[in-house]
N, C-alpha and C positions, 0 to 999 in steps of 0.2 A: 862320204855318206853321213846323213843327218844322224844326230845322237837320238832322235825320237824313233828311228827305225833301225835298230840294230840287226845284224845278221847273226843267226845262230846256227851251229852245226852240231848234230848229234846222230848216233846211230839208233834208228827206230827198233823197237823191241815190243812186240805185243805182250811179253810177259810183264812189262812195266806198266800195263794198263790196270794192274792191281794196286792196292794200297801197299805202301812200303812195308817191308817185313818188320814185324814186331809192332805195327800199329793197328789198334782196332779200327775196323771199317766203320766209318760215321755216315757216309753217303755212298750210294751204289745206284748206278743207272744200268739198266738192262734193255737193249735193243730199242733205245729211245729214238723215236721218229715224230717229226712234226711236219704237217703240210697244211698250207693255207689255201682256201678256195676263194680267189678274188675275181669276181666277174667272169666266172666259168673257166678261169686260168688257175691251175694248180701249181703253187710254188712249194717246193720241198725245202724246208729250213734245216731239218736234221734227218740224217739217214742212218740211223742204227748205232747210237753211241752207247758203248759199254765201258764203264769207268768206275773204279773204286777210289775214294778219297779217305784218307786216315784221319783219325781224331788228331787235332793239333798240327795238321799239315798246312803249309803255306804253298798253295798251287797257283802258278801263273798261267793263264790262258791266253794264247796268242792266235792270231789269224787275221786276215784281210776283212775290210768291210764287206758285210753280206756273207760272211763264212759260216755263221750260226751261232757266234759266241753269245749274243744277247738272248737269243732263243733258248740256248742251253742254261743260261742264268735263270731265266723266267721259269724254266722247267724246275730246276732245283729249288728256287725260292718259292714255289707254289703259286706264282703269279699267272701262270698258264698251264694247261694240261696237254700231255702228249696225244698225238693221233694214235700211236702204238707205243708198246714198251712201258716200263715202270721206273719210277724214282723211289727208293728206299732211303729213309733217314732214321738212323737208329733201328733199322730192320722194319720200319713201319712204312707200308705201301701208301705213299701220298695219295694216290688216286682213290683209295678206298676211304678216305677221311670224309666226314660230313662237312658242311660249310662252317659250322661251329669249330669243329676239330681243326680244320685247315687254318681258320682265323687264328686259333690258339697257337698252332704251330709257327705261323708267320710272326706272331706277336712275341713269343717267348723264346723260340729256338733260333731264329734267323734275324740278322741285322743287315740292312741295306745301305751302301754308300754309293751315291750316284755321282756321275761327272758334273752334272749341273746343280749339285747340293740339294735341291728340292725342299728348301726351307720354307716355312709359312711366313710370308713377308710381314704381316702385321703383329707377329708374336716376337717376344724377346728371345734371346739365346736360351735362357732357362726355360721358358715356355716351350720352346721347340723341342728341348731335350726331354722334358717331362710329359709331353703329349702322349708318347707310347705308354708311359707308366699309367697314365689316366685310363686309357683303354684296357689296360691289364688289371685295373681295379685297385691300384695302389693308393693308400691314403695320402692326402695332399702333403702333410708334413714329412712323410717318409720320402714321398717323390721329390720334394724340394731338396731335402738333404742329399739324396742320391744324385739328383741333378747337378748340385753344386760340386759334389765330389768328382763327377765326370767332367764338368767344365774345368775344374782345377787339374784333372789328369791331362787334359789337352792344352792346358796353359791359358784358359780364358776366364778363370774365376773372377777376375776383376771386371769383366765385360758381360756379366750375366744379364745385364738390363738393356744392352744394346740390341737393336733390330738388324736384320740382315743388310738393309740399305746403309747401315753405319758401319759396316765391317768390310774388310778386304776379302777377296776370293779365298785366300788362305785361311782366314779366320772363320768364314762360312764353312769351309770344308772341315775345319776342326769341330765346329758345332754339330755338323752332320755326323762325324765320327762319334762324338759324345751321344748323340741321339741314337745312333745304331747300337749302342751298348746300353741302352736304357734299362733293358730287362734281362741283362746278363746272358745274351745269346751264346750259343756254342759255335755258331756259324756266322761269318761275315761275308757277304757277297759285294765285291768292290768293282764298280764299273769305270775304268779309267780314272782312279781317284786323284792322280797327279796331272792329268792331261792339260787342264786349263790353268796351271800354276807355273810361276817362274821356278828356275832351278833350285834356289835356295828353299823356298817354300815347300816345293815338292819334296825335297829331302826331309823337311821338318814332319810333313805328313807321313812319309814313309817310315820315318823313326818311330812315330806313334804306332803305326800298324805292326811294326816288327815287335814292339814292346808288348802290345796286346797278344800277339802270337806266342811270344817266348815267356812272358811272365804270367799270362792268364790262360795259356793254352787254347785261345780261340782259334778255330779253324778258319783260315783265310782262302777264299777263291777270288783271284784278281785278274780281271781282263785288263791287258796293258800292252803298250809298246815302249815303255820306259825301261831302259836297260838297268837302272838302279833297282827296280822291282825284280827283274830277272836275276840280279846278282845276289839277292837275299832270300829268294824262294827255295823251297825243297825240291820241287818238280816243275817241269814245264810241259804244257799240253799244246800242241799245235792242231787247230781246227781248220779244215779247208773243205768247202763245198758240202758242209753239213756232216762231215766224217772227221774222226780223229785221224790225222795225218801221221803224227808220231808223238812219242812221249819219252822224256829222258829225265834222269836225276840231274840236279844242278851241277854237281861235280863232274858230270860227264859232258858238259856243254862248254864250248868255247864261244864266247860273245865277242864280236869284233865291231869296233866303232872306227870307221876308216881302216887304218892299217894297224891300230893299236888293239891288241887282244885285252879282254877282261877275263881273268881267271878266277 
């Protein structure tokens, strides 16, 4: 079996669809449904997702292509609106926010890390990192200092003046992580952050994410098939056909790569 597609076994339990005991609920979805009308054909991407995510949690989201993972991310991130149901962040109903309030939420509370990096090609690493700060109204001197601090955090302080074309995939992903932290978000949405990287670079990226979670208390929601992500997360969520198939705490899961279990 390929190491990119581990098999995980766990006992499903609806009770674990709530945030872990003792953790304040940061994100809550209620009856989340999304349907797309494309040329008179209705495609249902989400079919009633009910889930609580605790503050400071590291949640891994799994599911086959087309299962609804990306749509679920877009709902939480305020990048798309549900057809039915609600998304609450800090008990604020995202659907009730004005355009300005929603933009503020996306800018200040949520960071995004994409599989394809999504860096601005003509900008330097520092300029990419400080762009969200500019939108947030931070003064240039403070933005530059914070940007350098973040680049140093991801090990790229000496390459602040390099543009994406001058960097490897792993270095671009490091810049993307630094950019995602520009405005001190409480939530990071990570879409296959290690998928396009070699094993060693992927491990380096994962180490940075774990550090942000453990040392800064950032809530991580990570769509992945990388067994290393599964091994360090707190809970795993399986989505299939737009529904939550099952949820388990990490310690309740046996991850097998070929015949060798990962405990």
